[in-house]
Predicted model as a PDB file, atoms N, CA, C, CB and O in Angstrom, pLDDT in the B-factor column:
MODEL        1                                                                  
ATOM      1  N   UNK A   1     172.896  94.046 145.262  1.00 53.00           N  
ATOM      2  CA  UNK A   1     173.176  93.836 143.856  1.00 53.00           C  
ATOM      3  C   UNK A   1     171.944  94.247 143.050  1.00 53.00           C  
ATOM      4  CB  UNK A   1     173.566  92.354 143.577  1.00 53.00           C  
ATOM      5  O   UNK A   1     170.824  93.859 143.381  1.00 53.00           O  
ATOM      6  N   UNK A   2     172.151  95.019 142.009  1.00 59.00           N  
ATOM      7  CA  UNK A   2     171.012  95.471 141.207  1.00 59.00           C  
ATOM      8  C   UNK A   2     170.610  94.423 140.177  1.00 59.00           C  
ATOM      9  CB  UNK A   2     171.343  96.789 140.508  1.00 59.00           C  
ATOM     10  O   UNK A   2     171.429  93.641 139.694  1.00 59.00           O  
ATOM     11  N   UNK A   3     169.344  94.437 139.867  1.00 65.00           N  
ATOM     12  CA  UNK A   3     168.808  93.519 138.864  1.00 65.00           C  
ATOM     13  C   UNK A   3     169.062  94.089 137.470  1.00 65.00           C  
ATOM     14  CB  UNK A   3     167.289  93.273 139.089  1.00 65.00           C  
ATOM     15  O   UNK A   3     169.151  95.305 137.302  1.00 65.00           O  
ATOM     16  N   UNK A   4     169.176  93.225 136.488  1.00 60.00           N  
ATOM     17  CA  UNK A   4     169.390  93.715 135.121  1.00 60.00           C  
ATOM     18  C   UNK A   4     168.163  94.446 134.577  1.00 60.00           C  
ATOM     19  CB  UNK A   4     169.747  92.553 134.198  1.00 60.00           C  
ATOM     20  O   UNK A   4     167.029  94.182 134.976  1.00 60.00           O  
ATOM     21  N   UNK A   5     168.420  95.352 133.674  1.00 81.00           N  
ATOM     22  CA  UNK A   5     167.367  96.056 132.965  1.00 81.00           C  
ATOM     23  C   UNK A   5     167.586  95.824 131.481  1.00 81.00           C  
ATOM     24  CB  UNK A   5     167.357  97.583 133.312  1.00 81.00           C  
ATOM     25  O   UNK A   5     168.727  95.821 131.018  1.00 81.00           O  
ATOM     26  N   UNK A   6     166.534  95.633 130.744  1.00 84.00           N  
ATOM     27  CA  UNK A   6     166.674  95.459 129.304  1.00 84.00           C  
ATOM     28  C   UNK A   6     165.578  96.219 128.589  1.00 84.00           C  
ATOM     29  CB  UNK A   6     166.636  93.970 128.922  1.00 84.00           C  
ATOM     30  O   UNK A   6     164.644  96.724 129.213  1.00 84.00           O  
ATOM     31  N   UNK A   7     165.698  96.296 127.288  1.00 88.00           N  
ATOM     32  CA  UNK A   7     164.717  97.031 126.493  1.00 88.00           C  
ATOM     33  C   UNK A   7     163.879  96.080 125.650  1.00 88.00           C  
ATOM     34  CB  UNK A   7     165.414  98.058 125.595  1.00 88.00           C  
ATOM     35  O   UNK A   7     164.329  95.006 125.251  1.00 88.00           O  
ATOM     36  N   UNK A   8     162.656  96.505 125.395  1.00 89.00           N  
ATOM     37  CA  UNK A   8     161.722  95.722 124.587  1.00 89.00           C  
ATOM     38  C   UNK A   8     161.171  96.625 123.507  1.00 89.00           C  
ATOM     39  CB  UNK A   8     160.571  95.117 125.456  1.00 89.00           C  
ATOM     40  O   UNK A   8     160.670  97.710 123.801  1.00 89.00           O  
ATOM     41  N   UNK A   9     161.254  96.197 122.268  1.00 88.00           N  
ATOM     42  CA  UNK A   9     160.590  96.895 121.168  1.00 88.00           C  
ATOM     43  C   UNK A   9     159.220  96.258 121.023  1.00 88.00           C  
ATOM     44  CB  UNK A   9     161.421  96.814 119.819  1.00 88.00           C  
ATOM     45  O   UNK A   9     159.091  95.157 120.486  1.00 88.00           O  
ATOM     46  N   UNK A  10     158.204  96.950 121.499  1.00 87.00           N  
ATOM     47  CA  UNK A  10     156.836  96.419 121.484  1.00 87.00           C  
ATOM     48  C   UNK A  10     156.216  96.750 120.140  1.00 87.00           C  
ATOM     49  CB  UNK A  10     155.975  97.006 122.658  1.00 87.00           C  
ATOM     50  O   UNK A  10     155.781  97.876 119.899  1.00 87.00           O  
ATOM     51  N   UNK A  11     156.181  95.761 119.276  1.00 86.00           N  
ATOM     52  CA  UNK A  11     155.690  95.962 117.919  1.00 86.00           C  
ATOM     53  C   UNK A  11     155.088  94.664 117.400  1.00 86.00           C  
ATOM     54  CB  UNK A  11     156.823  96.450 116.986  1.00 86.00           C  
ATOM     55  O   UNK A  11     155.344  93.600 117.963  1.00 86.00           O  
ATOM     56  N   UNK A  12     154.295  94.733 116.340  1.00 85.00           N  
ATOM     57  CA  UNK A  12     153.667  93.516 115.816  1.00 85.00           C  
ATOM     58  C   UNK A  12     154.698  92.580 115.197  1.00 85.00           C  
ATOM     59  CB  UNK A  12     152.599  93.873 114.778  1.00 85.00           C  
ATOM     60  O   UNK A  12     155.810  92.978 114.850  1.00 85.00           O  
ATOM     61  N   UNK A  13     154.284  91.321 115.074  1.00 80.00           N  
ATOM     62  CA  UNK A  13     155.209  90.324 114.529  1.00 80.00           C  
ATOM     63  C   UNK A  13     155.511  90.533 113.055  1.00 80.00           C  
ATOM     64  CB  UNK A  13     154.649  88.947 114.728  1.00 80.00           C  
ATOM     65  O   UNK A  13     156.398  89.870 112.517  1.00 80.00           O  
ATOM     66  N   UNK A  14     154.813  91.419 112.398  1.00 83.00           N  
ATOM     67  CA  UNK A  14     155.063  91.675 110.973  1.00 83.00           C  
ATOM     68  C   UNK A  14     155.662  93.060 110.756  1.00 83.00           C  
ATOM     69  CB  UNK A  14     153.763  91.537 110.168  1.00 83.00           C  
ATOM     70  O   UNK A  14     155.461  93.665 109.702  1.00 83.00           O  
ATOM     71  N   UNK A  15     156.391  93.563 111.739  1.00 80.00           N  
ATOM     72  CA  UNK A  15     156.939  94.918 111.626  1.00 80.00           C  
ATOM     73  C   UNK A  15     158.024  95.026 110.549  1.00 80.00           C  
ATOM     74  CB  UNK A  15     157.507  95.357 112.966  1.00 80.00           C  
ATOM     75  O   UNK A  15     158.439  96.128 110.192  1.00 80.00           O  
ATOM     76  N   UNK A  16     158.474  93.896 110.042  1.00 83.00           N  
ATOM     77  CA  UNK A  16     159.453  93.921 108.949  1.00 83.00           C  
ATOM     78  C   UNK A  16     158.815  94.365 107.621  1.00 83.00           C  
ATOM     79  CB  UNK A  16     160.090  92.532 108.784  1.00 83.00           C  
ATOM     80  O   UNK A  16     159.513  94.692 106.661  1.00 83.00           O  
ATOM     81  N   UNK A  17     157.475  94.368 107.591  1.00 85.00           N  
ATOM     82  CA  UNK A  17     156.748  94.818 106.398  1.00 85.00           C  
ATOM     83  C   UNK A  17     156.493  96.315 106.548  1.00 85.00           C  
ATOM     84  CB  UNK A  17     155.393  94.025 106.208  1.00 85.00           C  
ATOM     85  O   UNK A  17     156.003  96.742 107.593  1.00 85.00           O  
ATOM     86  N   UNK A  18     156.806  97.116 105.549  1.00 86.00           N  
ATOM     87  CA  UNK A  18     156.538  98.560 105.649  1.00 86.00           C  
ATOM     88  C   UNK A  18     155.071  98.821 105.976  1.00 86.00           C  
ATOM     89  CB  UNK A  18     156.919  99.274 104.337  1.00 86.00           C  
ATOM     90  O   UNK A  18     154.185  98.093 105.529  1.00 86.00           O  
ATOM     91  N   UNK A  19     154.825  99.875 106.765  1.00 83.00           N  
ATOM     92  CA  UNK A  19     153.462 100.203 107.177  1.00 83.00           C  
ATOM     93  C   UNK A  19     152.567 100.395 105.948  1.00 83.00           C  
ATOM     94  CB  UNK A  19     153.452 101.477 108.057  1.00 83.00           C  
ATOM     95  O   UNK A  19     152.909 101.120 105.014  1.00 83.00           O  
ATOM     96  N   UNK A  20     151.430  99.733 105.980  1.00 84.00           N  
ATOM     97  CA  UNK A  20     150.465  99.817 104.879  1.00 84.00           C  
ATOM     98  C   UNK A  20     149.109  99.339 105.389  1.00 84.00           C  
ATOM     99  CB  UNK A  20     150.931  98.967 103.642  1.00 84.00           C  
ATOM    100  O   UNK A  20     148.931  99.138 106.591  1.00 84.00           O  
ATOM    101  N   UNK A  21     148.158  99.158 104.483  1.00 87.00           N  
ATOM    102  CA  UNK A  21     146.848  98.616 104.861  1.00 87.00           C  
ATOM    103  C   UNK A  21     146.978  97.242 105.512  1.00 87.00           C  
ATOM    104  CB  UNK A  21     145.938  98.524 103.633  1.00 87.00           C  
ATOM    105  O   UNK A  21     146.132  96.850 106.316  1.00 87.00           O  
ATOM    106  N   UNK A  22     148.025  96.521 105.170  1.00 87.00           N  
ATOM    107  CA  UNK A  22     148.239  95.199 105.747  1.00 87.00           C  
ATOM    108  C   UNK A  22     148.233  95.278 107.268  1.00 87.00           C  
ATOM    109  CB  UNK A  22     149.563  94.596 105.247  1.00 87.00           C  
ATOM    110  O   UNK A  22     147.654  94.419 107.934  1.00 87.00           O  
ATOM    111  N   UNK A  23     148.871  96.301 107.817  1.00 83.00           N  
ATOM    112  CA  UNK A  23     148.938  96.463 109.272  1.00 83.00           C  
ATOM    113  C   UNK A  23     147.553  96.671 109.860  1.00 83.00           C  
ATOM    114  CB  UNK A  23     149.844  97.640 109.641  1.00 83.00           C  
ATOM    115  O   UNK A  23     147.239  96.139 110.925  1.00 83.00           O  
ATOM    116  N   UNK A  24     146.731  97.437 109.172  1.00 82.00           N  
ATOM    117  CA  UNK A  24     145.396  97.734 109.686  1.00 82.00           C  
ATOM    118  C   UNK A  24     144.461  96.519 109.611  1.00 82.00           C  
ATOM    119  CB  UNK A  24     144.794  98.898 108.911  1.00 82.00           C  
ATOM    120  O   UNK A  24     143.541  96.390 110.419  1.00 82.00           O  
ATOM    121  N   UNK A  25     144.696  95.647 108.653  1.00 85.00           N  
ATOM    122  CA  UNK A  25     143.799  94.522 108.411  1.00 85.00           C  
ATOM    123  C   UNK A  25     144.174  93.263 109.186  1.00 85.00           C  
ATOM    124  CB  UNK A  25     143.772  94.211 106.951  1.00 85.00           C  
ATOM    125  O   UNK A  25     143.399  92.307 109.213  1.00 85.00           O  
ATOM    126  N   UNK A  26     145.341  93.244 109.812  1.00 85.00           N  
ATOM    127  CA  UNK A  26     145.805  92.033 110.488  1.00 85.00           C  
ATOM    128  C   UNK A  26     146.002  92.265 111.980  1.00 85.00           C  
ATOM    129  CB  UNK A  26     147.106  91.546 109.865  1.00 85.00           C  
ATOM    130  O   UNK A  26     146.369  93.355 112.419  1.00 85.00           O  
ATOM    131  N   UNK A  27     145.750  91.218 112.739  1.00 85.00           N  
ATOM    132  CA  UNK A  27     145.917  91.271 114.187  1.00 85.00           C  
ATOM    133  C   UNK A  27     147.420  91.318 114.499  1.00 85.00           C  
ATOM    134  CB  UNK A  27     145.230  90.037 114.884  1.00 85.00           C  
ATOM    135  O   UNK A  27     148.174  90.499 113.973  1.00 85.00           O  
ATOM    136  N   UNK A  28     147.870  92.255 115.338  1.00 85.00           N  
ATOM    137  CA  UNK A  28     149.300  92.345 115.623  1.00 85.00           C  
ATOM    138  C   UNK A  28     149.843  91.210 116.490  1.00 85.00           C  
ATOM    139  CB  UNK A  28     149.586  93.642 116.291  1.00 85.00           C  
ATOM    140  O   UNK A  28     151.058  91.083 116.642  1.00 85.00           O  
ATOM    141  N   UNK A  29     148.966  90.387 117.059  1.00 86.00           N  
ATOM    142  CA  UNK A  29     149.387  89.222 117.843  1.00 86.00           C  
ATOM    143  C   UNK A  29     150.380  89.589 118.952  1.00 86.00           C  
ATOM    144  CB  UNK A  29     150.009  88.179 116.924  1.00 86.00           C  
ATOM    145  O   UNK A  29     151.430  88.960 119.084  1.00 86.00           O  
ATOM    146  N   UNK A  30     150.047  90.597 119.736  1.00 89.00           N  
ATOM    147  CA  UNK A  30     150.953  91.030 120.804  1.00 89.00           C  
ATOM    148  C   UNK A  30     150.398  90.751 122.203  1.00 89.00           C  
ATOM    149  CB  UNK A  30     151.241  92.511 120.661  1.00 89.00           C  
ATOM    150  O   UNK A  30     151.145  90.832 123.178  1.00 89.00           O  
ATOM    151  N   UNK A  31     149.132  90.432 122.324  1.00 90.00           N  
ATOM    152  CA  UNK A  31     148.520  90.309 123.644  1.00 90.00           C  
ATOM    153  C   UNK A  31     149.158  89.214 124.501  1.00 90.00           C  
ATOM    154  CB  UNK A  31     147.046  90.035 123.493  1.00 90.00           C  
ATOM    155  O   UNK A  31     149.668  89.493 125.586  1.00 90.00           O  
ATOM    156  N   UNK A  32     149.131  87.993 124.024  1.00 91.00           N  
ATOM    157  CA  UNK A  32     149.653  86.876 124.811  1.00 91.00           C  
ATOM    158  C   UNK A  32     151.156  87.002 125.095  1.00 91.00           C  
ATOM    159  CB  UNK A  32     149.380  85.571 124.089  1.00 91.00           C  
ATOM    160  O   UNK A  32     151.563  86.821 126.242  1.00 91.00           O  
ATOM    161  N   UNK A  33     151.990  87.304 124.100  1.00 90.00           N  
ATOM    162  CA  UNK A  33     153.421  87.446 124.401  1.00 90.00           C  
ATOM    163  C   UNK A  33     153.716  88.586 125.381  1.00 90.00           C  
ATOM    164  CB  UNK A  33     154.193  87.674 123.116  1.00 90.00           C  
ATOM    165  O   UNK A  33     154.622  88.475 126.206  1.00 90.00           O  
ATOM    166  N   UNK A  34     152.954  89.675 125.290  1.00 91.00           N  
ATOM    167  CA  UNK A  34     153.174  90.797 126.206  1.00 91.00           C  
ATOM    168  C   UNK A  34     152.812  90.408 127.632  1.00 91.00           C  
ATOM    169  CB  UNK A  34     152.357  92.020 125.769  1.00 91.00           C  
ATOM    170  O   UNK A  34     153.557  90.707 128.565  1.00 91.00           O  
ATOM    171  N   UNK A  35     151.683  89.749 127.806  1.00 93.00           N  
ATOM    172  CA  UNK A  35     151.279  89.311 129.149  1.00 93.00           C  
ATOM    173  C   UNK A  35     152.306  88.331 129.722  1.00 93.00           C  
ATOM    174  CB  UNK A  35     149.876  88.653 129.109  1.00 93.00           C  
ATOM    175  O   UNK A  35     152.643  88.393 130.904  1.00 93.00           O  
ATOM    176  N   UNK A  36     152.790  87.442 128.883  1.00 93.00           N  
ATOM    177  CA  UNK A  36     153.806  86.476 129.317  1.00 93.00           C  
ATOM    178  C   UNK A  36     155.079  87.197 129.763  1.00 93.00           C  
ATOM    179  CB  UNK A  36     154.130  85.479 128.178  1.00 93.00           C  
ATOM    180  O   UNK A  36     155.640  86.879 130.812  1.00 93.00           O  
ATOM    181  N   UNK A  37     155.525  88.151 128.980  1.00 92.00           N  
ATOM    182  CA  UNK A  37     156.739  88.893 129.313  1.00 92.00           C  
ATOM    183  C   UNK A  37     156.547  89.709 130.593  1.00 92.00           C  
ATOM    184  CB  UNK A  37     157.137  89.816 128.149  1.00 92.00           C  
ATOM    185  O   UNK A  37     157.441  89.739 131.440  1.00 92.00           O  
ATOM    186  N   UNK A  38     155.408  90.365 130.747  1.00 93.00           N  
ATOM    187  CA  UNK A  38     155.150  91.126 131.974  1.00 93.00           C  
ATOM    188  C   UNK A  38     155.174  90.211 133.206  1.00 93.00           C  
ATOM    189  CB  UNK A  38     153.790  91.850 131.879  1.00 93.00           C  
ATOM    190  O   UNK A  38     155.671  90.601 134.263  1.00 93.00           O  
ATOM    191  N   UNK A  39     154.644  89.013 133.065  1.00 93.00           N  
ATOM    192  CA  UNK A  39     154.660  88.056 134.166  1.00 93.00           C  
ATOM    193  C   UNK A  39     156.100  87.635 134.501  1.00 93.00           C  
ATOM    194  CB  UNK A  39     153.808  86.818 133.812  1.00 93.00           C  
ATOM    195  O   UNK A  39     156.464  87.551 135.674  1.00 93.00           O  
ATOM    196  N   UNK A  40     156.907  87.375 133.483  1.00 92.00           N  
ATOM    197  CA  UNK A  40     158.317  87.022 133.727  1.00 92.00           C  
ATOM    198  C   UNK A  40     159.064  88.153 134.428  1.00 92.00           C  
ATOM    199  CB  UNK A  40     159.020  86.678 132.404  1.00 92.00           C  
ATOM    200  O   UNK A  40     159.827  87.919 135.365  1.00 92.00           O  
ATOM    201  N   UNK A  41     158.843  89.354 133.975  1.00 91.00           N  
ATOM    202  CA  UNK A  41     159.494  90.505 134.598  1.00 91.00           C  
ATOM    203  C   UNK A  41     159.110  90.610 136.074  1.00 91.00           C  
ATOM    204  CB  UNK A  41     159.121  91.802 133.857  1.00 91.00           C  
ATOM    205  O   UNK A  41     159.955  90.841 136.938  1.00 91.00           O  
ATOM    206  N   UNK A  42     157.833  90.438 136.337  1.00 91.00           N  
ATOM    207  CA  UNK A  42     157.361  90.532 137.716  1.00 91.00           C  
ATOM    208  C   UNK A  42     157.948  89.427 138.587  1.00 91.00           C  
ATOM    209  CB  UNK A  42     155.840  90.472 137.757  1.00 91.00           C  
ATOM    210  O   UNK A  42     158.439  89.694 139.683  1.00 91.00           O  
ATOM    211  N   UNK A  43     157.898  88.189 138.104  1.00 92.00           N  
ATOM    212  CA  UNK A  43     158.385  87.058 138.900  1.00 92.00           C  
ATOM    213  C   UNK A  43     159.870  87.144 139.207  1.00 92.00           C  
ATOM    214  CB  UNK A  43     158.102  85.768 138.183  1.00 92.00           C  
ATOM    215  O   UNK A  43     160.308  86.735 140.282  1.00 92.00           O  
ATOM    216  N   UNK A  44     160.644  87.672 138.275  1.00 89.00           N  
ATOM    217  CA  UNK A  44     162.098  87.737 138.457  1.00 89.00           C  
ATOM    218  C   UNK A  44     162.590  89.117 138.874  1.00 89.00           C  
ATOM    219  CB  UNK A  44     162.788  87.329 137.186  1.00 89.00           C  
ATOM    220  O   UNK A  44     163.793  89.361 138.964  1.00 89.00           O  
ATOM    221  N   UNK A  45     161.640  90.017 139.127  1.00 87.00           N  
ATOM    222  CA  UNK A  45     161.942  91.378 139.578  1.00 87.00           C  
ATOM    223  C   UNK A  45     162.950  92.081 138.667  1.00 87.00           C  
ATOM    224  CB  UNK A  45     162.476  91.347 141.002  1.00 87.00           C  
ATOM    225  O   UNK A  45     163.920  92.687 139.122  1.00 87.00           O  
ATOM    226  N   UNK A  46     162.687  91.978 137.392  1.00 88.00           N  
ATOM    227  CA  UNK A  46     163.538  92.604 136.376  1.00 88.00           C  
ATOM    228  C   UNK A  46     162.809  93.809 135.808  1.00 88.00           C  
ATOM    229  CB  UNK A  46     163.910  91.595 135.242  1.00 88.00           C  
ATOM    230  O   UNK A  46     161.614  93.747 135.516  1.00 88.00           O  
ATOM    231  N   UNK A  47     163.531  94.894 135.657  1.00 89.00           N  
ATOM    232  CA  UNK A  47     162.974  96.119 135.086  1.00 89.00           C  
ATOM    233  C   UNK A  47     163.200  96.115 133.578  1.00 89.00           C  
ATOM    234  CB  UNK A  47     163.613  97.380 135.737  1.00 89.00           C  
ATOM    235  O   UNK A  47     164.223  95.629 133.096  1.00 89.00           O  
ATOM    236  N   UNK A  48     162.240  96.660 132.841  1.00 90.00           N  
ATOM    237  CA  UNK A  48     162.366  96.727 131.389  1.00 90.00           C  
ATOM    238  C   UNK A  48     161.854  98.068 130.885  1.00 90.00           C  
ATOM    239  CB  UNK A  48     161.599  95.570 130.719  1.00 90.00           C  
ATOM    240  O   UNK A  48     160.916  98.645 131.434  1.00 90.00           O  
ATOM    241  N   UNK A  49     162.483  98.536 129.846  1.00 90.00           N  
ATOM    242  CA  UNK A  49     162.045  99.739 129.160  1.00 90.00           C  
ATOM    243  C   UNK A  49     161.340  99.289 127.886  1.00 90.00           C  
ATOM    244  CB  UNK A  49     163.251 100.710 128.850  1.00 90.00           C  
ATOM    245  O   UNK A  49     161.912  98.556 127.080  1.00 90.00           O  
ATOM    246  N   UNK A  50     160.102  99.728 127.709  1.00 89.00           N  
ATOM    247  CA  UNK A  50     159.333  99.361 126.521  1.00 89.00           C  
ATOM    248  C   UNK A  50     159.316 100.527 125.544  1.00 89.00           C  
ATOM    249  CB  UNK A  50     157.889  98.949 126.901  1.00 89.00           C  
ATOM    250  O   UNK A  50     158.850 101.618 125.869  1.00 89.00           O  
ATOM    251  N   UNK A  51     159.825 100.285 124.357  1.00 90.00           N  
ATOM    252  CA  UNK A  51     159.681 101.239 123.260  1.00 90.00           C  
ATOM    253  C   UNK A  51     158.489 100.758 122.458  1.00 90.00           C  
ATOM    254  CB  UNK A  51     160.996 101.346 122.368  1.00 90.00           C  
ATOM    255  O   UNK A  51     158.409  99.579 122.115  1.00 90.00           O  
ATOM    256  N   UNK A  52     157.568 101.646 122.156  1.00 88.00           N  
ATOM    257  CA  UNK A  52     156.339 101.189 121.521  1.00 88.00           C  
ATOM    258  C   UNK A  52     155.964 102.065 120.338  1.00 88.00           C  
ATOM    259  CB  UNK A  52     155.205 101.163 122.528  1.00 88.00           C  
ATOM    260  O   UNK A  52     156.362 103.225 120.239  1.00 88.00           O  
ATOM    261  N   UNK A  53     155.193 101.478 119.456  1.00 85.00           N  
ATOM    262  CA  UNK A  53     154.656 102.188 118.299  1.00 85.00           C  
ATOM    263  C   UNK A  53     153.333 102.832 118.706  1.00 85.00           C  
ATOM    264  CB  UNK A  53     154.464 101.223 117.077  1.00 85.00           C  
ATOM    265  O   UNK A  53     152.488 102.181 119.321  1.00 85.00           O  
ATOM    266  N   UNK A  54     153.150 104.112 118.366  1.00 87.00           N  
ATOM    267  CA  UNK A  54     151.896 104.788 118.674  1.00 87.00           C  
ATOM    268  C   UNK A  54     150.708 104.074 118.066  1.00 87.00           C  
ATOM    269  CB  UNK A  54     151.937 106.216 118.188  1.00 87.00           C  
ATOM    270  O   UNK A  54     149.632 104.022 118.661  1.00 87.00           O  
ATOM    271  N   UNK A  55     150.904 103.524 116.883  1.00 86.00           N  
ATOM    272  CA  UNK A  55     149.849 102.783 116.198  1.00 86.00           C  
ATOM    273  C   UNK A  55     149.395 101.605 117.058  1.00 86.00           C  
ATOM    274  CB  UNK A  55     150.337 102.290 114.816  1.00 86.00           C  
ATOM    275  O   UNK A  55     148.200 101.322 117.146  1.00 86.00           O  
ATOM    276  N   UNK A  56     150.338 100.924 117.687  1.00 88.00           N  
ATOM    277  CA  UNK A  56     150.002  99.760 118.499  1.00 88.00           C  
ATOM    278  C   UNK A  56     149.328 100.179 119.802  1.00 88.00           C  
ATOM    279  CB  UNK A  56     151.258  98.937 118.795  1.00 88.00           C  
ATOM    280  O   UNK A  56     148.430  99.491 120.288  1.00 88.00           O  
ATOM    281  N   UNK A  57     149.752 101.285 120.356  1.00 90.00           N  
ATOM    282  CA  UNK A  57     149.098 101.818 121.559  1.00 90.00           C  
ATOM    283  C   UNK A  57     147.629 102.117 121.253  1.00 90.00           C  
ATOM    284  CB  UNK A  57     149.826 103.105 122.066  1.00 90.00           C  
ATOM    285  O   UNK A  57     146.754 101.833 122.072  1.00 90.00           O  
ATOM    286  N   UNK A  58     147.361 102.684 120.086  1.00 90.00           N  
ATOM    287  CA  UNK A  58     145.983 102.977 119.679  1.00 90.00           C  
ATOM    288  C   UNK A  58     145.177 101.697 119.468  1.00 90.00           C  
ATOM    289  CB  UNK A  58     145.976 103.813 118.395  1.00 90.00           C  
ATOM    290  O   UNK A  58     143.984 101.657 119.769  1.00 90.00           O  
ATOM    291  N   UNK A  59     145.829 100.645 118.950  1.00 88.00           N  
ATOM    292  CA  UNK A  59     145.150  99.375 118.668  1.00 88.00           C  
ATOM    293  C   UNK A  59     144.853  98.587 119.935  1.00 88.00           C  
ATOM    294  CB  UNK A  59     145.993  98.529 117.732  1.00 88.00           C  
ATOM    295  O   UNK A  59     143.840  97.891 120.013  1.00 88.00           O  
ATOM    296  N   UNK A  60     145.737  98.694 120.932  1.00 90.00           N  
ATOM    297  CA  UNK A  60     145.625  97.901 122.156  1.00 90.00           C  
ATOM    298  C   UNK A  60     145.709  98.783 123.410  1.00 90.00           C  
ATOM    299  CB  UNK A  60     146.725  96.831 122.193  1.00 90.00           C  
ATOM    300  O   UNK A  60     146.624  98.616 124.216  1.00 90.00           O  
ATOM    301  N   UNK A  61     144.765  99.720 123.583  1.00 92.00           N  
ATOM    302  CA  UNK A  61     144.864 100.652 124.716  1.00 92.00           C  
ATOM    303  C   UNK A  61     144.792  99.970 126.088  1.00 92.00           C  
ATOM    304  CB  UNK A  61     143.763 101.676 124.617  1.00 92.00           C  
ATOM    305  O   UNK A  61     145.479 100.393 127.017  1.00 92.00           O  
ATOM    306  N   UNK A  62     143.979  98.932 126.227  1.00 93.00           N  
ATOM    307  CA  UNK A  62     143.884  98.250 127.531  1.00 93.00           C  
ATOM    308  C   UNK A  62     145.187  97.545 127.881  1.00 93.00           C  
ATOM    309  CB  UNK A  62     142.729  97.234 127.527  1.00 93.00           C  
ATOM    310  O   UNK A  62     145.633  97.583 129.028  1.00 93.00           O  
ATOM    311  N   UNK A  63     145.790  96.907 126.897  1.00 91.00           N  
ATOM    312  CA  UNK A  63     147.064  96.234 127.138  1.00 91.00           C  
ATOM    313  C   UNK A  63     148.148  97.256 127.473  1.00 91.00           C  
ATOM    314  CB  UNK A  63     147.476  95.396 125.911  1.00 91.00           C  
ATOM    315  O   UNK A  63     148.983  97.017 128.345  1.00 91.00           O  
ATOM    316  N   UNK A  64     148.133  98.382 126.786  1.00 92.00           N  
ATOM    317  CA  UNK A  64     149.108  99.436 127.070  1.00 92.00           C  
ATOM    318  C   UNK A  64     148.920  99.967 128.494  1.00 92.00           C  
ATOM    319  CB  UNK A  64     148.977 100.587 126.044  1.00 92.00           C  
ATOM    320  O   UNK A  64     149.902 100.193 129.200  1.00 92.00           O  
ATOM    321  N   UNK A  65     147.678 100.166 128.919  1.00 92.00           N  
ATOM    322  CA  UNK A  65     147.421 100.623 130.298  1.00 92.00           C  
ATOM    323  C   UNK A  65     147.935  99.605 131.304  1.00 92.00           C  
ATOM    324  CB  UNK A  65     145.913 100.871 130.521  1.00 92.00           C  
ATOM    325  O   UNK A  65     148.500  99.970 132.335  1.00 92.00           O  
ATOM    326  N   UNK A  66     147.735  98.326 131.001  1.00 89.00           N  
ATOM    327  CA  UNK A  66     148.254  97.262 131.875  1.00 89.00           C  
ATOM    328  C   UNK A  66     149.784  97.335 131.962  1.00 89.00           C  
ATOM    329  CB  UNK A  66     147.813  95.864 131.355  1.00 89.00           C  
ATOM    330  O   UNK A  66     150.362  97.165 133.035  1.00 89.00           O  
ATOM    331  N   UNK A  67     150.418  97.586 130.837  1.00 88.00           N  
ATOM    332  CA  UNK A  67     151.880  97.709 130.828  1.00 88.00           C  
ATOM    333  C   UNK A  67     152.323  98.902 131.683  1.00 88.00           C  
ATOM    334  CB  UNK A  67     152.403  97.866 129.376  1.00 88.00           C  
ATOM    335  O   UNK A  67     153.298  98.805 132.429  1.00 88.00           O  
ATOM    336  N   UNK A  68     151.613 100.014 131.573  1.00 88.00           N  
ATOM    337  CA  UNK A  68     151.966 101.208 132.332  1.00 88.00           C  
ATOM    338  C   UNK A  68     151.827 100.982 133.837  1.00 88.00           C  
ATOM    339  CB  UNK A  68     151.095 102.379 131.899  1.00 88.00           C  
ATOM    340  O   UNK A  68     152.578 101.558 134.624  1.00 88.00           O  
ATOM    341  N   UNK A  69     150.881 100.155 134.234  1.00 88.00           N  
ATOM    342  CA  UNK A  69     150.637  99.903 135.655  1.00 88.00           C  
ATOM    343  C   UNK A  69     151.618  98.892 136.247  1.00 88.00           C  
ATOM    344  CB  UNK A  69     149.218  99.410 135.856  1.00 88.00           C  
ATOM    345  O   UNK A  69     151.727  98.790 137.469  1.00 88.00           O  
ATOM    346  N   UNK A  70     152.315  98.162 135.427  1.00 87.00           N  
ATOM    347  CA  UNK A  70     153.259  97.161 135.907  1.00 87.00           C  
ATOM    348  C   UNK A  70     154.434  97.854 136.609  1.00 87.00           C  
ATOM    349  CB  UNK A  70     153.763  96.275 134.733  1.00 87.00           C  
ATOM    350  O   UNK A  70     155.004  98.804 136.073  1.00 87.00           O  
ATOM    351  N   UNK A  71     154.795  97.378 137.811  1.00 83.00           N  
ATOM    352  CA  UNK A  71     155.907  98.001 138.528  1.00 83.00           C  
ATOM    353  C   UNK A  71     157.274  97.716 137.899  1.00 83.00           C  
ATOM    354  CB  UNK A  71     155.908  97.530 139.956  1.00 83.00           C  
ATOM    355  O   UNK A  71     158.275  98.313 138.295  1.00 83.00           O  
ATOM    356  N   UNK A  72     157.318  96.829 136.947  1.00 82.00           N  
ATOM    357  CA  UNK A  72     158.599  96.452 136.334  1.00 82.00           C  
ATOM    358  C   UNK A  72     158.849  97.097 134.987  1.00 82.00           C  
ATOM    359  CB  UNK A  72     158.664  94.973 136.178  1.00 82.00           C  
ATOM    360  O   UNK A  72     159.810  96.741 134.304  1.00 82.00           O  
ATOM    361  N   UNK A  73     158.014  98.030 134.592  1.00 83.00           N  
ATOM    362  CA  UNK A  73     158.194  98.632 133.272  1.00 83.00           C  
ATOM    363  C   UNK A  73     158.382 100.136 133.355  1.00 83.00           C  
ATOM    364  CB  UNK A  73     157.009  98.315 132.385  1.00 83.00           C  
ATOM    365  O   UNK A  73     157.838 100.813 134.228  1.00 83.00           O  
ATOM    366  N   UNK A  74     159.163 100.625 132.425  1.00 82.00           N  
ATOM    367  CA  UNK A  74     159.326 102.059 132.218  1.00 82.00           C  
ATOM    368  C   UNK A  74     158.770 102.345 130.834  1.00 82.00           C  
ATOM    369  CB  UNK A  74     160.841 102.521 132.357  1.00 82.00           C  
ATOM    370  O   UNK A  74     159.224 101.749 129.857  1.00 82.00           O  
ATOM    371  N   UNK A  75     157.821 103.223 130.730  1.00 73.00           N  
ATOM    372  CA  UNK A  75     157.191 103.490 129.449  1.00 73.00           C  
ATOM    373  C   UNK A  75     157.418 104.946 129.094  1.00 73.00           C  
ATOM    374  CB  UNK A  75     155.679 103.154 129.483  1.00 73.00           C  
ATOM    375  O   UNK A  75     156.970 105.402 128.042  1.00 73.00           O  
TER     376      UNK A  75                                                      
ENDMDL                                                                          
END                                                                             
């Protein structure tokens, strides 16, 4: 039986606000929730596809590299 796969929109918690200086001046608050989600995926052997913003990849390159190395993610 195959495990479920789902998609994740990896974006800051304020993505409902149009891109502006506000985005550059505020922490996107994605580190802890992303690590938590990656751990859940690993523990339950669930695959996920992450759609991400280039801006966020530039802001959090180490976290993005960690996501790429996870066996449960498709980037």
